[in-house]
C-alpha positions in Angstrom: -39.1 -43.6 -37.7 -37.3 -42.8 -34.5 -38.8 -45.9 -32.8 -37.4 -48.2 -35.7 -34.0 -46.6 -35.4 -33.8 -47.2 -31.5 -34.7 -51.0 -32.5 -31.9 -51.0 -35.0 -29.4 -49.3 -32.7 -30.5 -51.9 -29.6 -29.9 -54.8 -32.1 -26.5 -53.4 -33.0 -25.5 -52.9 -29.4 -26.6 -56.2 -28.5 -24.5 -57.9 -31.3 -21.4 -55.8 -30.3 -21.8 -56.6 -26.6 -22.2 -60.4 -27.4 -18.9 -60.3 -29.5 -17.1 -58.1 -26.7 -18.1 -60.4 -24.2 -16.7 -63.5 -26.2 -13.5 -61.7 -26.9 -13.0 -60.3 -23.4 -13.7 -63.8 -21.7 -11.2 -65.4 -24.1 -8.6 -62.7 -23.2 -9.3 -63.2 -19.6 -8.7 -67.0 -20.0 -5.6 -66.3 -21.8 -4.3 -63.9 -19.0 -5.2 -66.6 -16.2 -3.2 -69.2 -18.5 -0.1 -67.0 -18.3 -0.4 -65.8 -14.8 -2.0 -68.6 -12.8 -0.3 -71.9 -12.0 -1.6 -75.0 -13.9 -3.7 -76.3 -10.9 -6.2 -73.3 -10.9 -6.6 -72.8 -14.5 -10.4 -73.1 -15.4 -11.4 -76.1 -17.5 -12.2 -75.5 -21.3 -15.9 -76.6 -20.6 -16.4 -74.3 -17.5 -14.8 -71.5 -19.8 -17.4 -72.0 -22.3 -20.1 -72.3 -19.7 -18.8 -69.1 -18.0 -18.9 -67.1 -21.1 -22.4 -68.1 -22.3 -23.7 -67.4 -18.7 -22.0 -63.9 -18.7 -23.7 -63.0 -22.2 -27.2 -64.2 -21.2 -27.1 -62.6 -17.9 -25.5 -59.4 -19.4 -28.4 -59.1 -21.9 -30.8 -59.2 -19.2 -29.3 -56.7 -16.7 -28.1 -54.4 -19.3 -31.5 -54.2 -20.5 -32.8 -53.7 -16.9 -30.5 -50.8 -16.3 -31.5 -49.1 -19.4 -28.8 -49.7 -22.0 -31.2 -51.1 -24.6 -33.7 -48.5 -24.3 -34.1 -45.1 -26.6 -33.5 -43.0 -23.4 -30.2 -41.0 -22.9 -28.4 -41.4 -19.7 -28.4 -38.0 -18.0 -24.7 -37.9 -17.6 -21.5 -40.0 -18.1 -21.5 -40.8 -14.3 -24.8 -42.3 -14.5 -23.7 -44.5 -17.4 -20.5 -45.7 -15.5 -22.6 -46.4 -12.3 -25.4 -48.4 -14.3 -22.8 -50.5 -16.2 -20.9 -51.3 -13.0 -24.2 -52.3 -11.1 -25.2 -54.5 -14.1 -21.9 -56.3 -14.5 -21.6 -56.6 -10.6 -24.7 -58.4 -10.5 -23.7 -60.5 -13.5 -20.6 -61.7 -12.0 -21.9 -62.2 -8.5 -24.4 -64.6 -9.9 -21.7 -66.2 -12.0 -19.5 -66.5 -9.0 -22.4 -68.1 -6.8 -23.0 -70.7 -9.5 -19.2 -71.5 -9.7 -19.5 -72.1 -6.0 -22.8 -74.2 -6.1 -21.4 -76.2 -9.0 -18.3 -76.9 -6.9 -15.7 -75.6 -9.5 -12.4 -75.9 -7.6 -10.1 -74.4 -7.2 -12.1 -71.2 -7.5 -10.7 -69.2 -10.7 -10.4 -65.7 -9.0 -8.0 -64.6 -11.7 -10.3 -65.5 -14.5 -13.3 -63.8 -13.1 -11.4 -60.7 -12.0 -9.8 -60.1 -15.2 -13.0 -61.0 -17.0 -15.1 -58.5 -15.1 -12.3 -55.7 -15.7 -12.0 -56.3 -19.4 -15.8 -56.5 -20.0 -16.7 -53.5 -18.2 -13.7 -51.3 -19.8 -14.6 -52.6 -23.2 -18.6 -52.3 -22.8 -17.8 -48.8 -21.6 -15.7 -47.8 -24.4 -18.1 -48.9 -27.0 -20.9 -47.0 -25.3 -19.1 -43.6 -24.9 -17.9 -44.1 -28.7 -21.6 -44.6 -29.8 -23.2 -42.0 -27.6 -20.5 -39.4 -28.5 -21.4 -40.1 -32.3 -25.2 -39.9 -31.7 -24.8 -36.9 -29.5 -22.2 -34.9 -31.0 -22.6 -35.7 -34.7 -25.3 -37.5 -35.8 -27.8 -34.8 -34.8 -26.0 -32.4 -37.0 -25.3 -34.3 -40.2 -26.9 -33.7 -43.6 -29.6 -36.4 -43.2 -30.7 -35.4 -39.8 -34.5 -36.0 -39.1 -36.3 -32.6 -38.9 -39.3 -32.5 -36.8 -42.0 -29.7 -36.4 -44.2 -29.9 -33.3 -47.8 -28.4 -33.6 -50.2 -28.1 -30.7 -50.7 -26.4 -27.1 -47.7 -24.9 -25.4 -47.7 -27.5 -22.4 -48.1 -30.5 -24.8 -45.6 -29.3 -27.1 -43.2 -28.7 -24.3 -43.8 -32.3 -23.2 -42.9 -33.7 -26.7 -40.0 -31.7 -27.1 -38.6 -32.7 -23.7 -39.2 -36.3 -24.6 -37.4 -35.8 -27.9 -34.4 -34.2 -26.2 -34.0 -37.4 -24.0 -34.6 -39.9 -27.0 -31.5 -41.5 -28.8 -31.8 -41.9 -32.6 -29.6 -41.8 -35.6 -30.0 -38.0 -35.7 -33.0 -35.8 -35.1 -33.6 -32.1 -34.6 -36.7 -30.2 -33.6 -36.7 -27.2 -36.0 -39.5 -25.3 -34.0 -43.1 -25.3 -33.3 -46.6 -23.9 -34.3 -48.4 -23.0 -31.2 -52.2 -22.8 -30.7 -54.0 -20.4 -28.3 -52.8 -21.9 -24.7 -55.2 -20.2 -22.4 -52.3 -18.3 -20.8 -49.9 -21.3 -20.9 -46.3 -20.3 -20.7 -44.4 -20.5 -24.1 -41.9 -23.8 -24.0 -38.3 -22.7 -23.5 -35.8 -23.5 -25.8 -38.1 -24.0 -28.7 -38.3 -21.6 -31.8 -41.8 -20.4 -32.2 -42.3 -20.5 -36.0 -45.7 -18.8 -36.0 -49.2 -19.8 -35.6 -51.2 -22.8 -37.2 -52.0 -20.3 -40.2 -48.4 -20.5 -41.2 -48.7 -24.3 -41.4 -48.3 -24.5 -45.3 -45.5 -21.8 -45.4 -43.4 -23.6 -42.9 -43.6 -26.8 -44.8 -42.2 -25.2 -47.7 -39.6 -23.0 -46.1 -38.0 -25.9 -44.0 -36.7 -29.3 -44.8 -39.4 -30.9 -42.6 -39.2 -34.7 -42.4 -42.0 -35.2 -39.8 -44.7 -33.3 -38.1 -45.7 -34.2 -34.5 -49.4 -33.1 -33.5 -49.7 -32.7 -29.9 -53.3 -31.2 -29.8 -55.3 -30.4 -26.7 -58.4 -32.4 -26.0 -60.6 -29.5 -27.1 -59.4 -27.9 -30.3 -61.0 -26.2 -33.3 -58.2 -27.0 -35.7 -59.3 -29.0 -38.9 -56.7 -31.8 -38.4 -57.9 -33.7 -41.3 -56.7 -30.9 -43.7 -53.4 -30.7 -42.0 -52.7 -34.3 -42.1 -54.1 -34.4 -45.7 -51.4 -31.8 -46.5 -48.7 -33.6 -44.9 -49.7 -36.8 -46.9 -49.8 -35.1 -50.2 -46.3 -33.6 -49.6 -44.8 -36.9 -48.3 -44.2 -35.8 -44.8 -44.4 -38.3 -41.9 -47.0 -37.7 -39.2 -47.2 -38.5 -35.3 -50.2 -37.7 -33.3 -50.1 -37.5 -29.6 -53.6 -39.0 -28.2 -55.6 -36.1 -26.7 -56.5 -38.8 -24.1 -52.9 -38.6 -22.9 -52.0 -36.2 -20.1 -48.5 -36.2 -19.0 -49.3 -35.7 -15.1 -51.6 -38.7 -14.8 -50.6 -42.4 -14.5 -52.4 -43.4 -17.8 -51.0 -46.4 -19.8 -52.0 -45.7 -23.4 -50.5 -48.0 -25.7 -50.7 -48.1 -29.7 -51.6 -51.4 -31.0 -52.9 -52.9 -34.4 -55.6 -55.4 -34.7 -55.2 -56.7 -38.3 -54.2 -53.4 -39.6 -56.7 -51.3 -37.5 -54.9 -48.8 -35.5 -56.1 -48.8 -31.7 -55.2 -47.1 -28.5 -55.0 -49.7 -25.7 -55.1 -48.8 -21.9 -53.9 -51.2 -19.4 -55.1 -50.8 -15.6 -52.0 -52.4 -14.3 -48.3 -52.8 -14.9 -48.2 -56.6 -15.8 -47.6 -57.0 -19.5 -48.5 -60.3 -21.5 -45.0 -61.6 -20.6 -45.5 -60.6 -17.2 -48.9 -62.7 -16.9 -46.9 -65.7 -18.3 -43.9 -65.5 -16.0 -46.3 -65.2 -13.0 -48.4 -68.0 -14.2 -45.3 -70.3 -14.7 -44.5 -69.3 -11.0 -47.8 -70.0 -9.7 -48.1 -73.5 -11.4 -44.6 -74.4 -9.9 -45.5 -73.0 -6.6 -49.0 -74.4 -6.7 -47.9 -77.9 -7.4 -45.3 -78.0 -4.6 -47.9 -76.5 -2.1 -50.5 -79.3 -3.0 -48.0 -81.9 -2.5 -47.3 -80.4 0.9 -51.3 -80.2 1.4 -51.6 -83.9 0.6 -49.0 -84.9 3.3 -50.3 -82.8 6.0 -54.0 -83.4 5.2 -54.5 -86.5 7.2 -52.9 -85.0 10.2 -54.9 -81.6 10.1 -58.2 -83.3 9.2 -58.0 -85.4 12.3 -57.2 -82.6 14.7 -60.0 -80.5 13.1 -62.6 -83.4 13.6 -61.5 -84.1 16.8 -61.6 -80.4 18.0 -65.1 -79.6 16.6 -67.9 -81.0 14.4 -68.1 -79.8 10.8 -66.2 -80.1 7.7 -62.4 -80.1 7.3 -62.4 -77.7 4.7 -64.1 -74.3 4.6 -65.5 -73.2 1.4 -66.5 -69.3 0.7 -67.3 -67.6 -2.4 -64.8 -65.0 -3.0 -64.4 -62.4 -6.0 -61.6 -62.9 -8.4 -60.0 -60.8 -11.1 -62.6 -58.3 -12.4 -65.5 -59.8 -10.7 -65.1 -63.3 -11.4 -66.7 -65.5 -8.7 -64.8 -68.7 -7.3 -64.9 -70.8 -4.1 -61.9 -70.2 -2.0 -60.7 -73.2 0.1 -59.1 -73.0 3.4 -58.9 -75.4 6.6 -61.9 -74.8 8.8 -60.7 -72.7 11.6 -64.1 -71.6 13.1 -67.1 -73.4 14.4 -69.5 -74.9 11.8 -72.0 -72.1 12.1 -69.6 -69.2 12.2 -71.1 -67.3 8.9 -74.6 -67.5 10.6 -72.9 -65.9 13.8 -71.2 -63.3 12.2 -74.1 -60.7 12.3 -73.8 -60.6 16.0 -70.1 -59.7 15.9 -70.4 -56.7 13.2 -70.6 -54.3 16.0 -67.2 -55.3 17.0 -65.6 -55.0 13.7 -62.1 -53.3 14.1 -61.6 -52.5 10.3 -62.8 -49.1 9.0 -64.6 -50.0 5.8 -66.0 -53.1 4.1 -63.4 -55.6 5.6 -64.4 -57.5 8.7 -62.0 -58.5 11.5 -62.4 -59.1 15.3 -59.5 -59.5 17.8 -60.0 -62.8 19.6 -63.0 -63.8 17.4 -65.0 -66.2 19.6 -66.0 -68.4 16.6 -62.2 -69.6 16.3 -61.6 -73.0 17.6 -58.6 -74.2 19.6 -57.1 -76.0 16.7 -58.2 -73.2 14.3 -56.2 -70.6 16.4 -53.1 -72.8 16.1 -53.7 -73.2 12.3 -54.0 -69.3 11.9 -50.9 -68.7 13.9 -48.9 -71.0 11.6 -50.7 -70.1 8.5 -51.4 -73.9 7.8 -55.0 -72.9 7.2 -53.8 -71.2 3.8 -52.5 -74.4 2.2 -55.8 -75.5 0.6 -55.4 -72.3 -1.5 -52.8 -73.8 -3.5 -55.7 -75.7 -5.1 -57.0 -72.4 -6.3 -53.7 -71.3 -7.4 -53.6 -74.7 -9.7 -57.0 -74.0 -11.0 -55.8 -70.4 -12.0 -58.5 -68.6 -9.8 -55.7 -67.1 -7.6 -52.0 -66.4 -7.8 -49.2 -67.1 -5.1 -48.7 -63.2 -5.0 -51.5 -60.8 -5.5 -54.3 -58.7 -3.7 -56.5 -60.0 -0.9 -59.7 -61.8 -2.5 -62.8 -60.0 -1.0 -66.4 -61.3 -0.4 -69.2 -60.4 -2.5 -70.6 -58.6 0.3 -67.5 -56.4 0.5 -67.5 -55.7 -3.2 -71.0 -54.4 -3.0 -69.9 -51.7 -0.5 -66.9 -50.4 -2.8 -66.5 -47.2 -4.1 -65.5 -47.0 -7.8 -61.6 -46.5 -7.0 -61.9 -49.3 -4.6 -62.7 -51.8 -7.4 -59.5 -51.4 -9.3 -58.0 -53.8 -6.5 -59.8 -56.7 -8.2 -58.4 -55.8 -11.7 -55.8 -58.4 -11.0 -55.7 -62.2 -9.8 -55.9 -62.4 -6.0 -53.1 -63.9 -4.1 -52.5 -66.2 -1.1 -50.0 -63.5 0.0 -49.3 -59.8 -1.1 -48.1 -56.4 0.3 -50.9 -56.3 2.5 -49.8 -59.6 4.2 -46.1 -58.7 4.5 -46.7 -55.2 5.8 -48.3 -56.5 9.1 -51.4 -58.1 8.5 -53.2 -57.3 11.8 -51.6 -54.1 12.3 -53.7 -52.2 9.4 -57.0 -51.3 10.5 -58.1 -49.0 7.8 -59.6 -50.5 4.5 -58.4 -47.4 2.7 -54.6 -48.5 3.6 -55.2 -51.9 2.2 -56.6 -50.7 -1.1 -53.6 -48.3 -1.3 -51.2 -51.1 -0.9 -53.1 -53.3 -3.2 -52.9 -50.6 -5.8 -49.2 -50.0 -5.2 -48.8 -53.7 -6.0 -50.7 -53.5 -9.3 -49.0 -50.3 -10.4 -45.5 -51.1 -9.6 -45.6 -54.8 -10.4 -42.4 -56.7 -11.2 -41.7 -60.2 -11.3 -38.7 -60.0 -8.8 -41.1 -58.1 -6.5 -43.4 -61.1 -6.4 -40.4 -63.2 -5.4 -39.3 -60.7 -2.8 -42.8 -61.0 -1.4 -42.7 -64.7 -1.3 -39.5 -64.4 0.7 -40.8 -62.0 3.2 -44.1 -64.1 3.7 -42.0 -67.0 4.8 -40.2 -64.8 7.3 -43.5 -63.1 8.4 -44.9 -66.8 9.1 -41.9 -68.1 10.7 -41.8 -65.0 13.0 -45.7 -65.5 13.6 -46.2 -61.7 12.9 -49.8 -60.5 12.6 -51.6 -63.9 11.8 -54.3 -64.5 14.5 
């Protein structure tokens, strides 16, 4: 019920925000007409384009800064700062767009007045709504009353979340606690008794919903309690016993044709994230393949003149969740490099399954130049277009490396490997411990954001131009 209420509150806010941004945009336009000279008044077409841009950008940035979520801001100061940051980004992008589109003269008065009016109006709307939800809705006649049932630690976790949750109005009337094996009683919650008092509490208070937060091991006959609520018409929520607040688990409730399921995701990439990531890969892979086609004749000739053997080097690598594929690179070593690798294992500088040797004698003269400039990586854009790799991801290991993995190492191959990643932009040849490589890969997986992929690509360009760590 609360989730549905949050959804409706969010939709109402988005509707009001759109109306406010239209009205404040028009007000700013009128102000610019009244106060500015005729030569610096924004055209009607540019005005409409600006307002539409502000509406779409605000929708994104307000969402990113938590204005369309169910979580309360901790203070008015946090609300003001978050709104200021969001609108500042919106109008910086708008100003950059006006400059790139050569809108002259630059309508400073319109942008400044639009920013001020939009900021004040959106702030007033939120303060008014938050004041009503926090001061009045939680104490009205139809407030949603909730009873918590479970162990002390899990009940305290749910109560804390409910305290931060926005809704039309909800109230925790108290809790029924199980034996917590010495756990501290939750503060600020009224203990209504033990589980034996369940029926009595349901009849005594106007309970609208019961939240069960039972531990993994419990002797409670949950089915009887659920049946009691069902008979009395009381809503139910169950916190999965698999969920622990101090572990980074990602359990999501889903439905498969009406069958309720708990879903676990090993990473931070959603279905929408995979889609955006693939679109970026297709665009980047296409550009990379065009550049590869242009440079291929010259690079191929240099490789052939330098040493006998094929132009492209193909090697089996491990992709997402163990999928095998052939990785393509310009050949930078002698043709029998793989056969000579065993003789160099004693010189391996990496701690762990990875292999790396400073001044590897198998590298050719042209190969050293290709590695230094990272030109040897360009054939991997073929792997990107085929979907075997991504522009940004984890380093693709060899089958021999994966065979030596510990269980926790394998999570680094739970995502699509990339041409570049955190490992590459963090000093490629400076990291000599495989554990550090794994930690960087897991950090990428656990904190993935589309904007971070763009940042890593940008950093990669600078790393290559500065020729850092590529030998």
